[in-house]
LUMBAPA-812354 format. One record per residue: y, z, x of N, C-alpha, C in turn; residue in one letter. Coordinates in steps of 0.05 Angstrom, whole numbers. Atoms other than C-alpha are relative to their C-alpha. Last residue first. Example, Ala and Ser with C-alpha at 12.3 -4.5 7.8 and 13.67 -1.06 7.14 Angstrom:
! residues 2
REC      n.Y      n.Z      n.X     ca.Y     ca.Z     ca.X      c.Y      c.Z      c.X   resn
REC      -24       -1      -16      -21      143      273       22       14      -15      S
REC      -24        0       18      -90      156      246       24        0       18      A
//
This chain:
! residues 68
REC      n.Y      n.Z      n.X     ca.Y     ca.Z     ca.X      c.Y      c.Z      c.X   resn
REC      -23        7      -16     4154      113     1538       12      -26       -9      X
REC      -22      -15       11     4107      132     1481       26       -7       15      X
REC       -9       12       25     4058       78     1499       24       13      -11      X
REC      -13       26       -6     4053      101     1571       10      -14      -25      X
REC      -25       -6      -14     4040      173     1551       15      -26        7      X
REC      -18       -8       21     3986      149     1502       28        6       12      X
REC       -5       24       17     3951      111     1558       21        7      -22      X
REC      -17       19      -15     3958      169     1608        7      -24      -17      X
REC      -27      -11       -3     3932      220     1558       19      -19       14      X
REC      -12       -1       27     3873      176     1539       29       11        1      X
REC       -7       27        7     3857      161     1612       14       -1      -27      X
REC      -23        7      -17     3858      235     1630       10      -28       -7      X
REC      -23      -15       10     3814      252     1570       25       -8       17      X
REC       -8       11       26     3765      197     1588       25       14      -11      X
REC      -12       26       -4     3762      217     1661       10      -12      -26      X
REC      -25       -4      -13     3749      289     1643       15      -26        5      X
REC      -18      -11       20     3695      269     1594       28        5       11      X
REC       -8       21       19     3663      225     1646       19        9      -21      X
REC      -18       19      -14     3664      279     1699        9      -22      -18      X
REC      -25      -14       -5     3635      330     1651       20      -18       14      X
REC      -13       -3       26     3581      283     1626       28       13        4      X
REC      -11       26        6     3563      264     1698       15        1      -27      X
REC      -24        3      -17     3554      338     1713       14      -27       -4      X
REC      -23      -10       14     3508      343     1653       25       -2       17      X
REC       -9      -26       -9     3458      299     1689       25        8      -15      X
REC        4       -4      -29     3417      237     1672        7       29        8      X
REC       25       13       -9     3406      224     1598       -6        7       29      X
REC       23      -15       11     3459      274     1575      -27      -12        8      X
REC        6      -26      -11     3508      242     1624      -23       15      -12      X
REC       23        3      -18     3505      170     1601       -9       27       11      X
REC       23        5       16     3550      184     1542      -25       -4       16      X
REC        5      -23       17     3603      217     1584      -25       -4      -17      X
REC       12      -21      -16     3596      163     1638       -6       25      -18      X
REC       26        8       -9     3607      108     1587      -14       22       16      X
REC       18       -3       23     3664      145     1555      -28       -8        7      X
REC        4      -28        6     3698      153     1622      -19        5      -23      X
REC       17      -11      -21     3688       81     1641       -6       29       -5      X
REC       27       11        5     3716       57     1574      -19       11       21      X
REC       11      -13       24     3776      103     1582      -28       -9       -6      X
REC        7      -27       -9     3788       77     1653      -12       16      -23      X
REC       24        2      -16     3786        6     1627      -10       27       10      X
REC       23        6       18     3836       23     1572      -27       -3       16      X
REC        9      -23       16     3882       59     1623      -23       -7      -19      X
REC       28       -6       -6     3885        1     1673      -11       22      -18      X
REC        6      -27      -10     3950      -27     1647      -30        3        4      X
REC       29       -3       -6     3983      -94     1631       -4       28       13      X
REC        6        5      -28     4053      -85     1602      -30        3        4      X
REC        3      -23      -17     4057      -89     1527       -7       -7       28      X
REC       27       -9       -5     4080     -154     1497        0       25       17      X
REC        1      -18      -23     4147     -169     1467      -29       10        2      X
REC       21      -21        1     4150     -229     1422        2       17       25      X
REC       17       -3      -25     4215     -267     1418      -20       22       -3      X
REC       -9      -22      -17     4237     -279     1346      -17        2       25      X
REC       17      -24        0     4220     -347     1319       12       21       18      X
REC       10       -6      -27     4278     -396     1308      -17       25       -2      X
REC      -16      -20      -13     4284     -418     1235      -13        6       28      X
REC       13      -15      -21     4260     -479     1198       19       21       11      X
REC       12      -25       11     4289     -500     1131      -13       17       22      X
REC      -23      -18        7     4335     -553     1162      -10       27      -10      X
REC       -8      -16      -23     4274     -584     1196       23       19       -6      X
REC      -28        6       -7     4247     -607     1129        9       18       22      X
REC        0       20      -22     4171     -601     1131       28       -8        7      X
REC        6      -11      -26     4169     -536     1093        0      -20       22      X
REC      -15      -24       -6     4165     -567     1023       -9       11       27      X
REC       12      -25       10     4135     -636     1024       17       24        8      X
REC       12      -16      -21     4182     -695     1037      -12       25      -14      X
REC       -7      -29        2     4196     -748      985      -15       15       22      X
REC       21      -17      -12     4197     -823      997        9       29        0      X
//
C-alpha cells in the first residue's frame, strides 16, 4: 500500500506561531468619524467638522499604534 505525497508525518513541520494585533477601538472610531463627516453636509457643517476631526484623530492613533 502506497501513501500519497504529503500524508507522511515525517514530511510535516511545526507551524510558526501567529501573532495577532492587539484589539483596539481605533477602527470603530474611524468609522464613526467618517459617518459623521459624510452625514454633516445633509444636516449641519458642524457635524462634518466634528466627524472629520474624529476621523483624523482615529487615523493618527491607529497608525501610531501600528508603528509601535
